[in-house]
C-alpha positions as CSV (number, residue, x, y, z in Angstrom):
1,M,-1.3,22.5,-36.3
2,K,1.3,22.5,-34.6
3,K,-0.2,23.4,-31.8
4,L,-3.5,20.5,-32.5
5,T,-0.5,18.3,-32.0
6,L,0.8,19.9,-29.2
7,A,-2.4,20.6,-27.3
8,F,-3.6,17.2,-28.1
9,L,-0.5,15.3,-27.0
10,G,0.1,17.5,-23.8
11,F,-3.8,16.0,-23.0
12,A,-2.8,12.7,-23.8
13,A,0.1,12.9,-21.4
14,A,-1.7,14.0,-18.9
15,M,-4.9,12.0,-18.9
16,V,-1.8,8.7,-18.4
17,L,-0.2,10.1,-15.7
18,S,-3.2,10.9,-13.9
19,G,-4.1,7.2,-12.8
20,C,-0.5,6.4,-12.2
21,G,-0.5,7.1,-8.4
22,I,-2.5,5.0,-5.6
23,R,-5.1,6.3,-3.3
24,G,-4.8,6.1,0.9
25,D,-2.6,4.7,2.5
26,L,0.8,2.1,1.2
27,E,0.7,-1.0,3.3
28,R,4.0,-3.6,3.0
29,P,3.8,-6.6,0.6
30,P,4.2,-9.6,1.5
31,P,7.5,-11.5,1.1
32,F,8.4,-13.3,-2.1
33,W,9.9,-15.5,-0.4
34,G,10.6,-17.6,3.2
35,P,8.8,-16.1,6.5
36,D,8.2,-12.6,7.4
37,E,10.9,-11.9,9.8
38,R,10.0,-8.3,11.0
39,T,9.4,-7.7,15.2
40,D,6.8,-7.2,15.9
41,E,8.1,-3.0,16.9
42,E,8.5,-3.0,12.8
43,R,4.7,-4.4,12.0
44,A,3.7,-2.0,15.0
45,Y,5.5,1.5,12.6
46,E,3.7,0.4,9.5
47,T,0.5,0.2,10.5
48,E,-1.8,2.2,12.8
49,D,-3.9,-0.4,13.8
50,A,-2.1,-3.1,15.2
51,P,-2.3,-3.7,18.8
52,A,-6.1,-4.6,17.6
53,E,-4.9,-7.0,14.7
54,A,-3.0,-8.6,17.5
55,Q,-5.3,-9.2,19.1
56,A,-7.4,-10.8,15.9
57,E,-4.8,-12.7,15.2
58,A,-4.5,-13.8,18.8
59,T,-8.4,-15.1,19.2
60,A,-8.4,-16.1,15.9
61,N,-5.5,-18.9,17.5
62,G,-6.9,-19.5,20.6
63,E,-4.8,-16.9,22.5
64,T,-5.6,-15.6,25.8
65,R,-4.3,-13.5,28.0
């Protein structure tokens, strides 16, 4: 009986803990309060497609080079 209970608890723990991870890249969440004071270098370090993102943002704001 102890073996069955232990096996069930082990299986239950494995099922619960298997859902704890996030797949893919982790992204930094926005700040809870105040402006986002990161520099462009910090933003570029955190995102791989920073130049494309900056270009899309500039286009959306009506800025041109």
